[in-house]
N, C-alpha and C positions, 0 to 999 in steps of 0.2 A: 495652421496645423492645430489639430484637436488632440491635446494630450490627456490621457486618463489620469485621474488622481492617484496618488501613491497608494492609498488604501485599497482601491479597486485592483491594482496590480498585485498587491500582497494577497488579497482575497482569492484572486484567480490562481496564483501560484500555489496557495495553500490547498485549494480545491483540487488542482491537478495532482499535487503530491499525494493527497489523501486517496484520490481515485487510483493512483498508481500502486499505492500500498495495498488497497483492497483487491485490485486485479492480481497482484502478486500473491496475496494470501489465498485467494479463492481458486485461481486457475494455474498459475505458473508453479507455485510451491508444491502442490500435490503431484503435478506431473514430473517435476524434477526429483522429488522424494521417491516416487515410484521407480524412476529410472535408476537412481543410485542405490535403492534398496533400504531406505530409512524405514523404521518402524512407524506404525500408525500413531502411536502415542507421541512420538517426537515430532511428527508432522503436525499433529493437532496443537502441540505446544508452540511450534514455530508460527503456525497460522494465527494463534491467539496473540502472540507477540506482535506480529505485523498488523493485526487489526487494532490493537491498543495504540500502536505507533500512528496509524492512520487517524485515530480519533484525537490524538494530541496535536496534530498539525493544524 
């Protein structure tokens, strides 16, 4: 059996989580915000928070 090193597993998980946050910020959040009637400034603030979170991971 070929086990991946622990560092590679953490790196992949971090990459997937960051990509998930980016997807949520760019596609899902604006669609949901439009659906529930959030203002554009609040949507932009939430998008910024998600993008900062994706960079920290």
